[in-house]
Residue, then its C-alpha position, 0 to 999 in steps of 0.5 A: m321758346t314757343g307759344e309767344l303771345g302778344g309780342p316778344p319777351s321783355l328784359s327788366p331794367d336791372g338785367k336780372y329777368v327776362a319774361w314773356l306771356s305764353s300760350g299753353a294749351t289751356a291758359t296763358s301764363l307769364v314764363l320768368c327767366d333768370a337772364g344770366t343763366g336762361v333757366e326758367l324761375d317760375r311760370v305764373s298762371s294766375g294772371p288776368a284773362r286775355a293778357r297780352g303784351f307784357t313789358w317791364s316797367r322802369t322799376p326793377g321787378i315790376g311788369i305791366a300787361p293789358a288784358d282784354p277780357t272780352g275781346a272788344e279791344q277795351p283793355l285793363m292794365y295789370r302790374f305783375s310784381a317778380d317778388e311776390r309772383e302776383w298780379t294785381p290791377l293797375v288801372e281799371t278804366a276800360g280801353v286803357q293803353l300804355a303811353g310811356l316808360s321812362s327811366r327819368r320817372p321809373e316808378e310811374v307809367l304814362v297811360s291814356a284812356g281818352h286823356y293822358e296821366t301817370v300812374c304811380l306803380r307803388t300806390g296806384r295814384r293817378t295824375t292828369v297830364l293832358e286832357d282829351t283834346g281830340f289830337s290824333a296823337v300826342y309825343f311825349d318825352s322822356a319827363f312825360r311832357p307832351r312835346l308834339t301833338e298831331t291832327v289829321n286834315e280833311d285831305g288825308s294830310r297830318d300836321l304835327w305841332h309844337d307849342g301851338r305852332l306848326f312843327l311839320h306838315v306831312p302830305h298825304e302822299h307821305a302820310l302812312d310813311v312818316r313815323f315818330s320814334h322818339f325824343s332825345a334825352t333833353g327833348a330838343v331832338a325829335y327822332f323820325v322815320l321819314p320818306d326819302g324820295g319815292d322808294g327810300t326811307r331814312l332815319a333823322g333827327l329834327r330840331c325840335t325848339d320852342g316856336e321853330p318849324a322842324s329842320v333836320e338836325e342829322t340823318l343817321l340812316s338812309v335805305r332804298r326800296a326797304g322800311i326802317n322798323q325798330v329804332h333803339a337809342a342809347p340809354d343816357t342821350g337818346r341818340p339812335d344806336f341801332a335800327e332794324v331795316e327790311r326789304f325781303r328780310r329784316r337786318t340790324v344795323a349799328l349806328r356807331p362804329g364800336l357797336a358795328r364791331d360788336l354786332g358783327a361778332l354777335r352775327r359770328q357767333v350766333g351764326g345768323e341775323p340777331l335782331l335786337i329787342d331791348r338793352c339793360g343799359r350797355d350790359r345786356w342786350l335781348c335779341a332774337e334769331r327769326p328763321a323762316d321755318a320755326a319760331a323766334r329762338y331768343f337769347v341775352h347776349d353780353p357784349a363785354a363778356g362776348t356770351v350768349v345765353r339761349l332762353g327756352g328750347t327750340p321745337r323740332t318742325p317739318a321742313v318747310s321752305c320760305r323764299p322771298v321772290s320779286v313777282p312782276l305785275r301786269d303794269g310793270l312793277r314788282a311786289v316782294t312776295y313769299l313762297a312757302k312750301a313743304g318739299d319741292l314736288g312740282p305744282a301742289p294745291a296753294a293757298l293764297l294768303v292775304h295780310g290785313g291791314p292793308w297798310r302793313r306787310s308780310h315778312w319772310e320771318y316765321d309767320e304762324r299761320r303761313m307755316w301752318l298752312a304749308r305744313l298741311g300740305y299747301t304751297v302758301i303764296d303770301i304777296n306784299f300787294r301795292g298799298s303794303t308798307g315798308f316799301g316807300p311811299a310810291w308802293v303805299n300810295a299806289g294802292d290808294r283807292q284801289w281796293g277791289a282794283a288794282m290790288q286785286e290784280d296784284l293778287e292775280d298776278a302773283l298767282d299767274w306767276s306761281v302757276r307759270r313756275g310750276h309751284a302752284d296747281p291751277e285747279r287747286i287754289a284756296l283764298v285765305g285772309g283776315s281783315y282786309g285780307g278777308y275782304a280781299v279774298l271774298q272780293l277776289a272769289a266775286s270778281s275773278s274768272r279763276p276757278f277757286r276751290c274756297a275761300v276763308a275769310s277771318a273778320a272780313l270787311t265786307d261793306l266798303v260804304r259802311f267802313t268809309e262812313a263809320p270807320p272803327e273807333r280807333w280810326r276816327t281821327a284818321a277818317p279823313m286819311v280813310r276816305r282819301r285812301v279808300g274812298d269818299p262815300r259822300d261823292d256819288e261816283q266814289r260811292a257807287a265804286l265802293v258799292a261795286r267793290s263791296p263783297v256784300a254786294n257781290a254774293d251772288k258772284i262767289a262760286c266757290p264754298v266760303l267759311l266765315v269766321h268772327g268774333a262777336h266782340d270785334s270793334r274794328v270790323p263788326a260781326d254783323l258785316s259777317t252774318t250779313m254776308f252769310m245771309r246774302l250768300a244763303r239768299t243767292g244759293r251759295a255754299a257758305v259756313l259762318a262760325l261765330f265766337p261770342d266771346e271773342g273780338h277781332e282775333i280768335v285768341g282763347a286757346a280752346n277757341r284756337r284749337a276750334v277754328d284751326g281744326l275747322t279751317a283744316a277740315f274745310l281746306a282738306r275737303h274742298v282742296l285736297d279733296t281728301g274728306v278728312v275730318a278734324a279731330p274733336a277740337g274739345p269745348s269751346s264757344m264756337r257757334l256754326l251755321r251753314t247755308p242750305a247749299y252747304l247742307d246739300l253738299p257731301t262735305g265730308l265735314e259732319g264731325a267739324l260742322p255740326c248742325 
């Protein structure tokens, strides 16, 4: 299966279909397959523009997906009928989000659009469940009853409430490591992923009864120096059956002996690690194999029959290795890092790839950007710097107020290690990142004494004062956490640090050429942060290119626009890192608009075909 967009495939509740949204050469289509045979039944290309994240509802044959027509993260909700092979609008309120599905109420979905309401899949009737109350989160049981609500306190801690009484206080130090999973079928137990000491994580059931604070019903799984990702529950009881854990790589853990035997047999059958995505009762499992060097391969497993049905083809790709390493840092800590390269020919041109968030992590499994860079001939260094999630609370908290400081030092240390080990050519290093990663590569280019060849920053957060004073709308309820983690602009000393660590204030210190990429409708990182950065670079005589997409948001999603930005980036890197002067093949029509600083106009770039005036 290739071209997966906006999430993995989905298994229908009756076990009849598997479907996913696939990004083709020109448009996104819904691929519909027979779950029993793997045969593609249809490819429906008449769906809504920029649809992402398809999932089946609990009504057989009815699926749903949000579509974000402008890229401003104000999606509408659409309904898909497998019988009619048609898409129809379901909720046309901008900004609607799917909040819940339940087999107890199969003909409805729970959505959020400022307030919470159920929507009937047959009639479209909407019924308010909970008015907007300013909570940062609300957690519903399988009957769509709001059982827990959440608020974020001024010190960055979180409080969870049950029936108006405090259920669980989460201190700031654990705020990014406590995650609600789901309720039991009765709603009496709430399952959470919780920190377990400084470097551990556990999956536990907390008793959730009227008027009582949280108490541990049972601990189902505990891991050290690793994270717990997805949790899959028994359809009838809601008790967890499987969990996905990850340190260097992801693996599935069965939480009952019988399931452990089934999982072991499946591992032997597929010759790898099956990662569970979805189940249809206990009859069929939708699973993925996620290698590092190729896109995920999906299959449907019937544990009773012992069969495996594969979905789609497995494209052949150039050999690229990706191995996890533990990189030593200057303060004695170690960072899980992924090193990707085509072949093993000694020091090679390198790309430091910095993930966004920053409160997320990079994975060993296939990453499109990482593999793309490796196939272009770069050794790719992808580090989980301090502040990344998935390694316990101590690692997350080590990044507090270290934007532009210790988090940057981790990037430098990863480069030093790669050079010492003979993986990277110290004279040919590029910096590549998006969102927080865009911030980090620009700030590193401004603060490091290392001679970088160039920096590519997409949707870059360039002004920390502005970010902390007015966080994105989606983070407004978590603004206290942002100020605690990044810095508080209301404090003079912290404000000065935020200014000093902002790329926009350090444009004159950037010596290498810069490529900025941004979508005009970005609601997380406003595009004017990139245009302001570009103007600062221009005024200080720096070489920079700005690629703006008037019809995109935080991510470049349109097929033609993706081809355009890939061609531009490949040409930019080739000229400045590989010294080849290679010009990208014409990308075809796109909405991309390009600006170059005067200093870049004076460079003999070799990019005239890719960078029109």
